[in-house]
LUMTOR-8909 format. One record per residue: residue in one letter; x, y, z of N, C-alpha, C in turn. Coordinates in steps of 0.05 Angstrom, whole numbers, plus 32768, in hexadecimal, padded with zeros to 4 digits. Layout:
REM LUMTOR-8909
AXYZXYZXYZ
...
//
This chain:
REM LUMTOR-8909
M7FBD7FCC80D17FC17FCD80B47FB87FB380A8
Y7FAF7FB5808E7FA57F9D80817FBC7F8A8079
K7FB97F71807F7FCC7F5C80757FBC7F458069
K7FC77F3A80547FBA7F2480477FBA7F0C805A
K7FA67EFB80587FA47EE280677FB37ECD8058
I7FCB7EC680627FDC7EB280547FD37E96805D
I7FC87E86804C7FBF7E6C80527FD67E58804F
T7FE67E5B803A7FFC7E48803480157E58802B
T802C7E50803580457E5D802D80597E478025
I80667E4C800E807C7E3B800580967E4A8009
L80A97E3E801680C37E4B801B80D97E3E800B
L80E97E4E7FFE81007E447FEF81197E537FF7
C812F7E447FFC81487E52800281527E5F7FE9
T81507E527FD281557E5F7FB881407E557FA5
L813D7E617F8E81297E597F7B812E7E3C7F72
A81477E347F72814D7E197F69814C7E057F80
G81467E0E7F9881477DFD7FB0812E7DEB7FB2
V812F7DDA7FC781187DC97FCC81057DD77FDE
G80EC7DD77FD780D87DE67FE780D27DD98001
V80CF7DE9801680C57DE0803080AA7DED8033
T80967DDC8037807B7DE78036806D7DE78052
F805C7DFB8055804B7DFE806D802E7E008063
A801F7DEA806580047DEA805B7FF07DEC8071
Q7FDB7DFC806D7FC57DFF80807FAB7DFF8070
N7F967DF7807E7F7B7DF980747F787DEB8059
H7F707DF980447F677DEC802B7F7C7DEB8015
V7F957DF2801A7FAA7DEF80077FBF7DDB8012
S7FC67DC780037FD87DB2800F7FE87DA57FF8
N7FFA7D92800180097D817FEE80187D927FD9
I80277DA57FE280357DB87FD080507DAD7FC8
K80557DAE7FAE806F7DA67FA3807A7DBB7F90
V80947DBF7F9180A17DD57F8180B87DCA7F71
Q80BB7DD27F5880D27DCB7F4880D97DE17F35
L80F27DE47F2E80FB7DF87F1A81017DE97F00
H80F57DF37EEA80F97DE57ED080FA7DFA7EBA
D81127DFC7EAC81157E0F7E96810D7E2B7E9E
L81177E347EB581127E4F7EBF80F47E557EC5
M80E67E3F7EC980CA7E417ED280C87E347EED
L80BA7E417F0080B57E347F1A809A7E277F18
I809A7E0C7F1C80817DFD7F1A80787DF47F36
V80607DFC7F3D80557DF57F58803C7DE57F54
T803A7DCE7F6280217DBF7F6280177DBE7F7F
Y7FFC7DBE7F817FF07DBE7F9B7FD37DB37F99
D7FC97DAB7FB07FAD7DA27FB27F9C7DB87FBE
L7F847DBC7FB47F727DD17FBD7F587DC47FC6
A7F507DC97FDF7F397DBC7FEA7F1F7DCC7FE7
T7F217DE67FE37F097DF67FE07F0F7E0D7FCD
R7EFB7E177FC07EFE7E2D7FAC7F0B7E457FB9
S7F207E507FAC7F2F7E667FB87F3B7E787FA3
D7F437E907FAB7F547EA17F9A7F717E9A7FA0
I7F817E967F8C7F9D7E8D7F8F7FAF7EA37F83
E7FC37EAB7F937FD77EBF7F8B7FF37EB57F92
L80077EBE7F8380237EB67F8880337ED07F8D
F80447ECF7FA280557EE57FA980727EDC7FAB
V80867EEE7FA980A27EE77FAB80B07EFB7FBD
S80C37EF27FCD80D47F037FDE80F17EFE7FD6
F81017F137FD4811E7F117FCF812E7F187FE8
D81217F1C7FFF81307F23801781297F10802E
G81247EF78027811F7EE3803C81047EE58049
G80F17EF1803C80D67EF3804780CF7F0C8056
I80E27F20805680DC7F39806480C77F498054
T80CB7F4B803A80B77F57802980B17F458011
Y80997F48800680917F387FEF80877F4A7FD9
R808B7F417FC0807F7F4F7FA9806B7F3E7F9C
G80567F4A7F9280417F3A7F8580267F477F8A
P80107F3A7F8280107F207F76801F7F1F7F5B
L802E7F097F57803E7F077F3F802C7F047F26
Q80357F117F1080247F137EF8802A7EFD7EE4
H80437EF37EE2804A7EE07ECD80467EC37ED8
V802E7EBE7EE080267EA47EEC800F7E997EDC
S80117E807ED47FFB7E737EC67FF27E5A7ED6
G7FDC7E4F7ECD7FD27E377EDA7FBD7E3E7EF0
A7FBE7E307F067FAA7E327F1B7FAF7E4A7F2D
V7FAC7E627F217FB07E7B7F307F9B7E8E7F27
G7F927EA07F397F7E7EB37F337F667EB07F45
K7F4F7EBA7F3C7F377EBB7F4D7F267EA27F48
G7F1B7E987F5E7F077E827F5D7F137E687F53
I7F2B7E607F5B7F377E477F527F287E307F60
Y7F1F7E1C7F507F0F7E067F5B7F207DF17F68
P7F157DE37F7C7F247DCE7F8A7F2A7DB77F78
E7F437DAC7F7C7F4B7D957F6D7F677D8D7F76
K7F6F7D757F727F8A7D6C7F787F9D7D737F61
S7FB67D777F697FCC7D7C7F567FC77D947F44
K7FBE7DAA7F517FBC7DC47F427FD97DCD7F3B
I7FDC7DDB7F257FF77DE27F1C7FF97E007F17
L800E7E0C7F2380167E287F1E80307E287F0F
I80337E397EFB804C7E3C7EEC80547E597EEC
W806B7E607EF980747E7B7EFB808C7E7F7EE8
N80897E927ED5809F7E997EC380B07EAE7ED2
I80C67EA47EDD80D77EB47EEF80E47ECB7EDF
V80F07EC57EC880FF7ED97EB980ED7EEF7EB0
D80D57EE87EA580C37EFD7E9C80BA7F0F7EB3
E80B87F047ECB80AF7F137EE380C47F257EEE
V80DC7F1A7EF380F17F297F02810B7F2C7EF3
G810E7F1D7EDD81267F217ECC813E7F107ED4
Y813D7F017EE981537EF07EF281497EDA7F03
V815B7EC67F0981537EB07F1A81667EAB7F30
D817F7EB37F2D81947EAD7F4181957EC37F56
Y81867EBF7F6C81857ED47F8081827EC67F9B
P81947ECD7FAF81937EC07FC9817A7EC97FD9
N81747EB97FED815F7EBF800181437EC37FF4
T813E7EB47FDE81257EB77FD081107EA47FDD
M80F87EAF7FE180E27EA07FEC80C97EA67FDB
I80B87E927FD8809E7E977FCB80887E8F7FDE
K80707E9A7FDA80597E917FE980407E907FD8
I80307E7C7FDC80157E7B7FD180027E877FE5
V7FF27E997FDC7FDD7EA57FED7FC27E9C7FE3
S7FB37E8F7FF47F997E857FEE7F847E947FFF
L7F727EA27FF27F5D7EB080007F437EA17FFC
D7F377E9880127F1E7E8980107F077E9C800A
D7EF07E9180037ED97EA27FFB7ED17EB58011
E7ED17EAC80297EC87EBD803F7EDB7ED58043
Y7EF57ECF80427F097EE480467F097EF7802E
R7F047EED80177F067EFD7FFF7EF27F148000
H7EDC7F11800E7EC77F26800F7EC97F378028
Q7EDD7F3380397EE07F45804F7EE97F608046
T7EE37F7580567EEA7F90804F7F067F978059
I7F107FAD804F7F2B7FB780567F277FD38061
D7F2A7FD6807B7F287FF080887F437FF98094
P7F4E800E80897F68801780937F66802180B0
D7F7D801F80BF7F7E802B80DA7F7D804980D8
M7F6B805580E87F67807280E67F6D807F8101
A7F74809880FF7F7980A981177F6580C08117
F7F5880C5812E7F4580DB81307F5380F58133
V7F49810981237F54812481247F3E8137812C
Q7F3F814181457F2B8154814E7F2D816E813E
G7F16817881367F16819181267F2181A88135
G7F2981BD81277F3481D581337F3D81E9811F
T7F4B81FD81287F54821381177F7382158118
F7F7F821981017F9C821C81007FA3823080EA
T7FBC823880E97FC5824B80D57FD4823C80BF
M7FCA824080A67FD68232808F7FDC8247807A
R7FF5824A80737FFE825F80607FF3827A8066
S7FF68282807F7FEF829D80897FD182A28089
R7FC1828D80887FA48291808B7F99827D809F
S7F83828580AC7F77827480C07F64826080B3
V7F67824680BA7F56823180AE7F48822280C5
T7F2E821E80C27F1F820F80D67F1581F580CA
L7F1981DF80D77F1181C580CD7EFF81B780E0
S7EED81A780D57EDD819480E67EED817B80EC
S7EE4816C80FF7EF2815381067EF2813F80EF
F7F06812E80ED7F08811A80D97F1A810480E3
N7F1A80ED80D47F2D80D780DA7F4080D580C2
I7F5A80D080C87F6E80CE80B37F7E80B480B8
G7F8780A880A27F97809080A47FAF809380B6
K7FB3808180C87FCC808280D97FE4807D80C7
Y7FE0806F80B17FF7806780A07FF1806F8083
E8005807280738001807480577FF5805A804C
V7FE5805C80377FDA8044802B7FF080318023
T7FEF8018802C8004800580267FFF7FF7800B
Q80147FE9800280127FDA7FEA7FFE7FC37FED
A7FFE7FB780047FEA7FA180097FCE7FAB8006
Q7FC87FC380117FAD7FCE800E7FA77FD57FF1
W7FBA7FE17FE37FB67FE87FC87FB07FCF7FB7
V7FC07FBA7FBA7FBD7FA27FAB7FA27F957FB1
A7F997F967FCA7F807F8A7FD27F687F977FC4
I7F6B7FB17FBE7F567FC07FB17F597FC07F92
M7F717FC57F897F767FC97F6C7F807FB17F5D
G7F8C7F9D7F6C7F947F847F5F7FB07F847F54
T7FBD7F9C7F517FD87F9E7F477FE87FB07F59
N80037FAF7F5780147FC07F6880277FD07F56
P80227FEB7F5580337FFC7F44804D80047F50
S80527FFC7F69806880087F79808480007F6F
R809780127F7380B3800C7F6D80C07FFC7F83
F80BB80047F9C80C87FF77FB380B47FE37FBF
K80B57FCA7FB780A17FB77FBE80A27FAF7FDC
G808A7FAA7FE780887FA18003806B7FA6800D
D805E7F91801780427F93801F803D7FAB8031
N804F7FAF8045804B7FC4805980597FDE8052
K80657FE0803B80707FF98031805980098024
P805C802480248046803380168046802E7FF8
V802F802E7FED802D802D7FCF803A80477FC6
D804C80457FB2805E805C7FAD805F80667F91
M804F805C7F7F805080677F638033806B7F59
V802380797F698007807E7F628003809B7F5A
R7FF3809F7F467FEB80BA7F3D7FD280C17F4D
W7FCD80DB7F4E7FB480E57F5A7F9C80D97F4B
S7F9F80D77F317F8980CB7F207F8580AE7F25
D7F9A809F7F2E7F9680837F367F8580807F4F
I7F8780947F607F7980937F7A7F5C809C7F76
V7F5780B27F677F3C80BC7F657F2E80B17F4C
G7F3D80A47F3A7F3180997F227F2D80AD7F0C
T7F2680A37EF57F2380B57EDD7F0980B17ECD
S7EFB809A7ED27EE480957EC17ED080827ECF
G7EB880817EC37EA4806E7ECD7E91807B7EE1
D7E84806A7EF07E7280737F067E8380837F1A
Y7E7680947F2A7E8580A57F3C7E7580AB7F55
M7E8380B47F6A7E7780BF7F827E8680D97F88
M7E7780ED7F937E8381067F9A7E8581087FB8
I7E9D810D7FC37EA181107FE07EB181297FE5
N7EA6813B7FF57EB381547FFB7EBC81647FE2
G7EAB81637FCE7EB181727FB67EC481667FA2
V7ECE814E7FA87EE0813F7F967ED181277F8A
I7ED481237F707EC7810D7F627EDA80F57F62
Y7ED080DE7F6C7EE080C57F6C7ED380B27F59
F7EE280AA7F447ED780997F2F7EDC807B7F35
E7ECC806A7F287ECC804E7F2E7EE5803F7F28
N7EF7804A7F177F10803C7F117F2780457F23
G7F2080557F387F34805E7F4B7F34804F7F65
F7F4980507F747F4C80427F8E7F3680497FA1
I7F3080627FA67F1E806A7FBB7F0180617FB5
Y7EF980647F9C7EDE805A7F957EDC803C7F9B
K7EF0802D7F937EEF80107F977EF080097FB5
L7F0080187FC47F0280137FE17EE780197FEE
N7EDA802F7FE67EC080367FF27EAA80227FEB
K7EAB80177FD27E9880037FCB7E9B7FEA7FDB
Q7EB47FE37FE17EB97FCB7FF17EB37FCE800E
T7EB77FE680197EB37FEA80367E987FF6803C
G7E8B800280287E728010802E7E75802B803C
K7E8E8036803B7E94804F80497E9A80648034
R7EA2807C803E7EA88093802D7EC4809E8033
Y7ED8808D802F7EF3809680307EF980A9801A
R7F0D80BA801E7F1480CE800A7F3180D6800F
L7F3C80E67FFC7F5680F380017F52810A8014
P7F67811080247F65812880357F6881418025
S7F5B8156802E7F61817080227F7D8178802B
E7F89818C801E7FA3819580267FA381A08043
A7F8E81AE804A7F8C81B980657F8981A2807A
E7F79818E80747F76817780867F918169808A
W7F9F816580737FB9815880757FCC81678087
E7FCE818180827FE2819180927FDA819280AF
Y7FC0819680B57FB7819780D17FBE817D80DF
A7FB9816680D27FBF814C80DE7FDD814980E1
A7FED815180CD800A814F80CF8015815F80E5
R800A817680EA801381888100800C817D811B
G7FF9816A811D7FF1815F81367FD681698140
G7FC68176812E7FAC817F81357FAC8192814D
N7F98818F815E7F9681A081767FAA8198818C
Q7FBA818381867FCF817B81997FEB8183818F
S7FEC8194817A8005819B816D801981A88181
K803281A0817E804881AB818E805881BF817D
G804E81C48165805B81D88153807581CD8146
N807781B38142808F81A88136809181AE8118
I80AA81AF810F80AF81B480F280A7819C80E1
Y80AD818480EB80A6816C80DE808E815F80ED
S8082814B80E2806A814080EE8071812E8106
G8071813A811E8077812C8136809081338144
S80A28143813780BC8149814380C981608134
N80DC816D814280EE817F813481088172812B
T810B81588132812181488129811781358114
I811E813A80FB8112812C80E48117810E80E5
G812E810680EE813480E980EE812380D98100
D811780E58114810580D7812680EB80CE8119
V80E280DE810580C780DA80FB80C680D580DD
A80DC80D780CF80DA80D680B180F180C680A5
W80E980B7808F80FD80AC807C810080C08066
Y811980CB8064811E80E08051813A80DC8044
S814480F08036815B80EB8025817480E28035
R817680E9804E818F80E3805D818E80C9806D
N817780BC806E817680A3807D8167808C806F
S815B80918058814A807E804B81588068803B
R8171806D80358180805B8023817380588008
R8167806E7FFF815B80717FE58144805D7FE1
S813480597FF5811D80477FF3810880508007
T80EF8049800180DA804C801580DD8036802A
H80CE8038804080D08026805680B4801E805F
P80B08007806D809680008077808A80168087
V8070801A80848062803080938063802B80B1
G8064804180C08062803F80DD807C803780EB
T8093803980DD80AC803180E980BC804880F5
K80B2806080F180BC807880FF80A880808115
A80AF80938125809E809C813B808580AB812F
P806E80A9813D805680B78134805680D4813D
N804380E38133804080FF813C802E81008155
E80258117815D8015811A81757FFB810B8175
L7FF08106815D7FD680F8815A7FD980DA8154
G7FF280D081557FF680B3814F7FF680AD8132
I7FFD80C181217FFE80BE8104801B80BB80FB
Y802080A980E8803B80A380E0804280AD80C4
D805B80B380C0806680B880A5805A80D08097
M805080E480A5804680FB8097805D810E808F
S807581088098808D8114808D809D80FD8081
G80A580FF806780B680EA805B80A780D18052
N80B780BE804980AE80A4803E80A380A78022
V808A80B0801F808080B78004807180D18006
W807280E17FF0806180F87FED804480EF7FEE
E803280FE7FF9801680F67FFC800481097FED
W7FF380FD7FDC7FE0810C7FCC7FCA81167FDF
C7FC381307FDB7FAB813C7FE77F9881447FD1
S7F80814C7FD87F6D81537FC47F6481707FC6
L7F5F817B7FAF7F5181957FAC7F3981907F9A
S7F2681A27F9B7F0E819D7F8A7F14819C7F6C
K7F2A81AA7F647F3181AB7F487F4E81A37F43
G7F5A81947F557F76818D7F507F81817D7F67
S7F9C817D7F697FA9816C7F7D7FC381787F86
V7FCD816F7F9D7FE6817A7FA87FF381647FB8
L800E81667FBB801D81527FCA8028815E7FE3
R8028814E7FF9803281588012804581448020
G8057814D80318065813C804380818133803C
G80898136802380A3812D801B80A5810F8018
S80BC8105801180C080E8800B80DB80DE8014
Y80E180C5800E80FA80B88016811280C6800A
F810F80D57FF4812780E27FE8812581017FEC
S8112810B7FFC810F81277FFF812481328013
S812A814C8010813B815A8023812A815F803C
P8136816780528127816E806A811281858064
Q811981978053810781AD804C80ED81A28040
G80EF818E802F80D88183802280C681738034
C80CF816C804C80C0815C805F80B2816C8074
R80B48187807380A781988087808981978084
V807B819A809B805E8196809B804F81AB808A
F805C81C28085804F81D78076805781D88059
Y806981C68050807381C78034806081B88022
N805A81C4800A804981B57FF7805681B67FDB
A804D81A37FCA805781A17FAF803F819B7F9D
G803981AE7F8B802381AB7F79802C81997F61
M801B81867F5A802181737F448008816F7F34
Y800C81657F1B7FF5815E7F0B7FEA81437F13
A7FD181407F0E7FC381277F177FCE810E7F0B
H7FDB81107EF37FE580F87EE6800380F47EEA
D801081057EFB802C81017F02802F80E77F12
R804580D87F0B804B80C07F1A806980BF7F1F
C807180C77F38808D80C87F3F809880AC7F41
F80B280A87F3B80BE808E7F3B80C380857F57
G80AF807B7F6580B280707F7F80AC80827F97
C809E80997F92809B80AC7FA9807F80B87FAD
Y806B80B17F9D805180BD7FA1803E80A87FAD
G803380AE7FC58020809D7FD2800980AE7FDD
F7FFB80A47FF27FE580B37FFD7FDB80A58017
R7FCA80B480257FBA80A8803B7F9E80B28038
I7F8B80A780467F6F80AD80427F6380B8805C
V7F4C80C680587F3D80D0806F7F1F80C9806C
I7F1180CC80827EF480C880827EE880DA8098
N7ED080E380947EC480F580A77EB580E880BE
E7EB180CD80BC7EA280C080D17EB280BE80EB
//
C-alpha cells in the first residue's frame, strides 16, 4: 500500500508541550511554540520541496491531513531558506486545543519523490463462469485491488480528504460515485464507462500511465466469492463474519485500517464490511459488500444496494479498483 515518505516529524506530548524533533535530509532546525491558539513552527529547508502538515490525536497511530488552516511556508514548491515559518490555526481546523496524546508531523516531499507513481497492490483473478442472481455470467481475467482505496492514496491523487474517520491506512469513506468517475472536462472511456478529468480514476491513470477503472458488479461479486477458488462462503472468505469483516457488531461504529481482517480465497481483504464499495455500470452505479455499520445480511457477497451517483453516505462509501493488464 502507498505511504507518504516522511522526511521530518515533529512530536508533541500536547499542543502546548515542548517539541522533540527528528530531522533528516533537507529539513532541519525545527522549533515549535504555541501563541494565541496558533501553533508556530520554524524550520530550515535545504532544497525545494512540497511541505504538508498533519496532526494525530491518538499518539501517532493515525493522522489527519494535510491540514488546511495553515499559512506561511506550506504547499507546493517551497524554496530553500533558513527560518521558514508555518502557522497553524488550531481552532479553525479542529475546534479545540486541549487534547492529550497530540502529535504533529511535517511531511516534506522532494522533487524526485513528488513525481513517483502510485500503484495499488493488486490480486489476480482468473476468469471463469459463476451464477449471479440466477443467471450464468462468464468473465475474462482481471486484477483487483487487494485493499479498498485508502485515504493516503486518495489524498495523494486528489489533494484533500473527505473522510469522516481519518487515518492514512483507513479506507476513504465519504466518496460519491461521481467523485471517482468525475463529472466534467477531458475524458477516457474504459469498458464502456466514461471517466472525466476531475475524477480520481482519470487522475490516477494520468499519473501512472495505466487504465485502472471501477469493477463491474459481476467482477466485484466474482472476486468477493473467491473466483475459481471459491469455497461457497456467505461472506468474502468465511461463513463466520467476524473473521473477515468489520460490521455493526464489532466495528465500534468506525471504519478500520484496511487488511486487518482475514482475506478471502484470492488474498483480497475487506470485501465484506468496513465500507460499501462502488461498482460501475455503463449507465449507473451500485454498492456492494456492506460497511462498518451494516448487519450481517448486508455484508453477504451476493447483496447489493443501488444508489445515485451523487449520494455520499456519512462515513461509509468507498471503493477499490481493477485493471485488465
